[in-house]
N, C-alpha and C positions, 0 to 999 in steps of 0.2 A: 610391527604390527602383530597380529595374533589371528589364527585361520582355525578353522572349524570346516571339515568335509563331511558329505553324505552321501552314500552309497549303498544301494541295495545290492543282497546276497546272491546275487545272479550273474554267470557267466556270460552271457548278454539280455540287455535288456535293464529297464528299470531305472527311476530316476536319478538324476545322481545335479550334488551340488557342491558348492564351493564356495565360504565364505573370507573374506579376509576385512578387519578392522583396521585403521590404522587412529594413532592418537601419539600427542604430544609427549605424552605421558609412560612409564610401564604400565602394563594391565596383562592380566593373564585369561581373559575372557574375549570374546568372540563378537558380543555382542548380540544383545535382544532386536533389533531392527537393522535394516537395509532402506540405505539411502541410493544405488545405484544398483539394479538387477537390471543381467543380461541375459535373456530368455532365447536359450538356443533350440526350446521347442516346446512344443504344445502343452506338455506339463510344468513345464516353470513356472507361470505365475497360479495354476490353481494352488500348486504343492505349495509354493513360498507365501500367498497373497499378505497372511495372517505377519509375516514378518514386515512386512512392509511399512515403512515410516511415514505418516501422511507431507502429500509433495515428493517423494519420490519417483525417481525417474526409471521410467521399465523401457530399456529396450528391446526390442524383438525382431527376429526374420519376418518378411513377408514379401509378397509380392511390388507393391511400390511403396516412394516413400509417402506416410501420413503422420501426422503429428496433432495429440487429440487425449484431452481429456477423459483420464479413465474413473474408476472409483475411489478416490480421493489422492489418484498420482498421474502423472505425464507419462502415455506412453505413446512413445518413438519408435513406429514401426519401417525399417529399412528394409529393401533387396539385398541384402549382403551379399549371398552368392552370387548373386549376378553381376554388383559392384566388383567382388573377386574376378568373377569370369572377364571384367571386361579388362582389369590387372593384368590380366594373362595369369592368374595363380588362384582354382576356383576354391581350393583348400585352405586358404590368408580369408574367408569368412571371418574367423574367432580373432583373426588378429586384428583384423578391420574393428571388430566390438572392441576388443581390448584398449585400441588408441583411442574410440569416443571413451570408453572411461577414464584413461589417463588424462584426457580433455578435459573432461568434467571435474577436474577435480586440479586441474594444471601442472598436471606431472610435464618438464621436460620431457620434449620428445626425444632428448637425445639419451635419454634415461632406456629408450629401447631398443634404440639402434646398439647399446653396447648389447643391451640381454641376448638381441636377435645375432651379433655378432658370434656369440659366442654361441647361442642356443643351437646355430647350424653353421658352425666355420668348416663342417665337415661334407654340407650339400655344396660346397660350392657358392661361388658371390650371386651366382644368377638369382639360385633363391634368398641368399642374404637382400639381394636390390629388393626381389620381389615382396618381400617380407616387409621391409622399410617402407615400400611404396601403398603400402595394406597400413601401414600405421599410420602414413600422412595421411590417406584418406580418410579414417576415421577422425583423426582431428580436425579436419576441414569441412568434414559433416556436420560434427557439434559445431563450428565456428560459422557455418550457415545454416543449420538450422534450429540450435538450441546455447547462441550465446546468452543468453539471460536467464540460464540455469548455470553457468560454469559456477564453478566456486574454488579454493584456492585453499590447498593443505599447505600453513609454513613449513619452509625445510628447515630440519633442523641440523645443526651443526655436522659436517662428514666425518667420520670417524672410522676408525679402522678395529675400535674395542667393542663391535658389537657383530654377535650371529646371528644366525636364521636358520634356526633348527628343531626337530623335531625332539618329546618324548623318546621314543627309538633309539634315533640318532645319539641322543647324548647317554642314554644307558649303555649301547653298545660302545662308544666313545670312552667313556669310564672305566668301563669292565676291562677293554684296551689299554689304560695309560695302566691302569691298576695291575698290569699282566694278565692278564687271563689269556692264555693263549690256548682253549680248545672250548671249543660249542658243539653240542648235538644237541639238534631239535627237526622238530616234526614242521612243515607248515602252518601256520594258521591265523586268521585275523584275529587281534589285530598285531598281535606279536611278529610275526613275520618279516618285518625290516630289520630286528636286530639281528636274524641269522643273516639277511641281504648286507644289510653291513660289516657285518664280521669278516663275510664271505670276500667280501670285497680286499678288507683291509688285514686279514690275517697270516695269509700266508705272506706277504712282503718281509712277516716277523717269525717265519720259521712257524708259527702258529696251525694248527688245521681246526678244520671245518667239516664238519660229516651233516649231511641230512640224510636223517636217518628214514625208517620205513614206519615207524609208526611212533608215538609219545613213551612208551615204553622203553625202547630201545633207547632214545632222548635220554633218558635221563638215568639211564645205567650204563650207557657209554660215559656220559661225564663221570657217576663214581669213581668209574674204574681206572679215568684220568688222574681225577683227584687223589684218587688210592697211591696212583705212580708217582704223585706230587705237580703234576701239573695244576695251575689255578685255574678249575672246570667249572661251566654256566651251560646249563639250558635252560631254553626258553618258552611260551606256551601260553595258552589261555584255559579260561575254566573247565574244558571239557579234558584238556590234556593234564591236568591238575589233577581230574579225576583217576587218570589212569596208571598217573605218576606217583601214587599215594602211598602205593606197597612199597615203590623203591626209596620212594622218601624214609619209610620207617629203618630201614637198611640201615640208609649212611650214617642215621642220627645214631642207631645202633652201635654199627661199625663206627663212629665217632669223624667219619670221613667227612671234612668240607665245601662241601659243593655251595653255590648260587643258582638258585629256581627264581625266573622271572614270569610273573603271573599278570600279563596286561588283558584285564576285563572286558567281558562281554557281559551282553545279555542273555541269561537261560533261562530256564534249566533245559536237558540236551541239547540239539543245537541252537534252539533259542531262536536268538537274534542276532546272526553272528557277525553281523556290520555295524551295530547301534553299544550306544553307550549304557555300564549300568557299574557299580558298586557294590555286587550284590558274593563275592567270593569270601569275604572277610572272615567269617565264620570256619571256609574250608580251610583258607589256609592258618588260621589261629588256630586248629582243634584236630583237623582232619589225621588220618592214620588208624589202627588199628593200636589198642596199646597207645602209651602215654610217651614220647618221646618231649626230647630239647629242641625248638627251635628258635629262631629272632626272625620277626616280621618289619620289613621296614618299607614305606612308602613316600616317596617322597611327593613334595607339594608344591614342586612346578617342574617346569622343562629345566631351568639352569640344576636344581636339586638334583634330579634325576645323576645327572652326570657326576655330583660328589659322593649322593649315597650309591649309588652303583659303585665304585670304588672302596667306597668304605667296607660294603657287604663283604668282598673278598676279604679283609682281611679280620674285619667278625668272626668269617666263616674259619678262617685259618685258627685262628688266636682261640676262640673256643670249640674247635674241630665239631663242628653242628654244621646243619643244617641253614643256611640265610636264604630264607624267601623275600623277592622282593617285588615288590605290590606297583603294578601301573594301572591305569583303566583307558578307556579307548581315547579318549580327548587329551589326555598325557599323553598318550602314545604317537597317536596317529598325527596328531596336530604340530602347526612349526611356530614360533615366535624368535622374537625378537630379544636377545639376553646377552646380560654383559659377556664381552671376550674367559674364556674357560680359563683358570689358573691351574693347570696340567701336576702345581707339585704342591697343591695344598695340601693335597691326602700322600703321607707316605708310606711305603710300604711297607706291613707287619706280618711275617709269616709265623707266626707264633712261636711253638716251644719243637720247630725240626730241630735233631740232633745232630750232629757231625759225626760221622766213624770214631774218630777220637771222642766226644762226650757219652755217644753211646759204648764203649770198651770200657768208660769206668766205672759203669754197671758190673761188669763182671759177669754175666749172664749169659750160657750157652742160649736160651730160649730168653728173647728178651720180653720185658713186662709191657707190653704197648700200651694195656689199660692200666696203666699202675695208680693207687692211688695216693692221690697228694693231695696238700692242702685244700686250695683250689678248685680242685676237681678234674683240673687241666693237663692230661699226661704226655710225658716226653713222646714226639711222636717220631716212627724213623722211616725212612722212607725207602722202597724197594731196591735193592743197589748195598742196601749198608749192611758192610761186612759182622759186626756186631749188631747187627739190628733186626735180626731175623725173628720173626712171631707170626702166629694164627689167627688171622681176622674170619669173621662167621657172624651169620645174620642170624643165630640163635644166640640166648642168653651165655657167656663166657665169663672167666675171670681177669686174673687181670693179665695171663700169660697168651689170651684167647680164645684156653679153647673151652671146649663147652662143657658147661656145669648146669647142676639142678639145683644147687646146694643153697636152701633156703635165706642163712647167712647172706653169702657172695652176690646173690641174688639182689637182696634188700640194699643192702650195701652198695653195690655196681649200679643199681639204680637211680641209689640218691645221690651220688656221684653225676652222672649224668644228668638229671633234672636239674639239678642244683647248679653247675656250672658256669650254667647261663644268667643266674641271675642278676650278676654286674653288668652286663654287655649293653652299652650306649653307643649311641651315635654320638658324633661329635656335636650335631645340633638336631637331637632328637623331638624337636617341637619347635615351632614361630610363634611369638603371641606380638598383638597388634592390640595398642591399647589397655596393657591388663590392668588397669586400675578398674576398667566399667564394670559396672555390677552386672551387667548383662551380656553373654559370651555364646557368640558362635563360633561352632568349633564343624571342623570337617579333615578327613584326606583327601590327598589325591589332587584333580582337579576340578575341584569343591571348592579347593582355595581362589579361585579366581573368582568366581559370583558370591563369596562370602564378601572378599574385599570391596568389590562392587558396589555390593548393598550396605558396607557400614560407610565407606563416601556418602552412598546417596543419603544415606539417614541424617550424616554428619548435617550436609551441607543444607536439605531439603527441611528437616524435620529440626534442627540440631539435637538432635539425641545419641549419641555416644555411645556405639556397642565395640563391645572387644573383640578381637577374632582371634583362636587356636588352633593352629595346624600341627597336626602333630603326624611325624615322620619315623616313630617308632610305636608299632602295634604290643609288638611284644618279645622281650618282657617289658610292660606299658612300666614308664619310667614315671612310679603312682608317686613318689615324696616329691619330685622336681616340679609333675604337674600340681600338686595340694592347692600351692597357691594361687592360683589362676582360676579351680574351683571351688576352693572352699570357702560358704560366705557369699554364695553370687546369688542374687537376685531372680536368675532366671539364665539357665545354658539351652541349647537350641543348637541341636545337629541337626549339619545340612548332608543329607546324601543320597545317593542314586541306587536303592533298595527298597523292597516293600516295609521291611521287619524291624527297621532302623538298629543295623548288628552295631556301629558304631558306640550308640545311645548303651545297647545293652550291655556293650563291654565294658563302656564308660560306669555304669553301674554299677557292674560286679566289684568296683573296684573304690568307686565316691560312693558316699550316703548322700546321694542327690536326687533320689526316686521322685518326690515331692516336688522339687523345682527344675526339669525338666523336661524336655519335650522333643521331636525329630519333627521336621519336615523333610518328606521321601516325596520320591519321584521314581519311577521304575518302567517311564512307558520308551523306553531306547533313549531318549533326547538326554541332552544337559539341559541343567536347569536356565534359567531364565531369570534377570536379576530383578525385573520388575513382579516376578511369583514369589520369587522371595522376599522381596522387600513387604509386599502385602503382607505376606502372615507372618513376618516377625513381626510387623507394625498390629495385624491381630491378634499377636500372643500378648504384644505388650500392653494393649487395653486391656486384655483379661484381667491380666497380675495386676491390674493399677489399680481396676472394679474391685477385683478381688480384697486388694489393700485396703480399698479405702469401706467395702462393708465393715471387714474386720474392725475397723477403727472404729 
């Protein structure tokens, strides 16, 4: 299953909906259309009408039972609250509606029973029994009034090898398993769930979670914890990234390894706080005054969010630099079914941390923390190492950490900082599908789901094979590794949720693709629909074909 939830940025009021798609194959797209709509308020039908598939069933709360054809759909009205009251639990009207949806796809009622027992185990047997009765009533209403509309989801073999998890949960879990033991953050949609997950689990292993007063404190606490030797992280969204920018430069200048999660939402300013966008790419790639090293990674699936988050800490410590882990609202807040995670797949690499014995061999009264080395990465002594005493400063400094304005040292240490990350690589910096295709759809983050669906539809409906390229490491961009999948292609099309095609612009800085590339963009706060991208890709391919014919 794959889900997508929409909610308005209001403490009280505003339309909310939750979409769930069930498929016999893995997918990362919650679907364009709705087959069953539970309309529990008056707004639901007008707001979601455009998503109804022809012949869909709409179950609506009303004063009395009525079944009638609507505008291309079947409207089934039931007095759900009254029925629930008759059952002795007025609050169970939602459970009646859920029972009806389960009956419409022939889900065994026992599945609901198990869920209810777990959900209400602390409420007592009376509450459990009333909710079971509500589900039973939902099934009975469908059998009585909608039996001819019942479908059947073919059951897959039962498996303990699947998880149902969100991107935020996977990111937090991956960080936890990589040894992250400190998180300082300020609540912000859509990243707050990372902090909530960590708050529930870090204390059990001696870790620390701080809900701080603002975003600046969020990053500076993390910098302090990382300097002290902890694997540390802060999580935020676009507005928080803006506030963290100065301290991001401090982390890079002091060569302190931290991980910063940016779960993107629609801006600028407060923008659309609960809506989807991918418009922070340039901020993550370039923000700070002056120039600093950084690594920017962006998992393309919820499963990869676990592994990329775990690797982010290795990269941060190996290269002694900030790592920015990009997410987006669809990837962060929505859940999908993934294979069971292999927590041992990412070994922990703490880089060049030196022991007291190793530091003593240097024979230095003031340890050269920013020592010039062949690979640009200096041995790192943690506080408490008696032979690693040194100064750390946010000003420019020499090898020993003392402030300097010497132009020769400035030039040399600037080169050291900037060039040390050039070789940084995720174990999977990108994914390729149909790499031999001469038309390539390129995306980051949650765009992968819609691109995979579009490619499948083009192949099945039109006999057209297009490739998919899903980039998980944006900086440093693995140019030579990507080159075989971009050079010589007839057309390169990025699919991205922002106004200016930031991903395409970034690729054009590295590859000579200006005359054979374009971007499909969307910035209305919603994720892409397959039908829209499918239509635009076909239109682009038509233009290319006509141009080639005219040239011939």
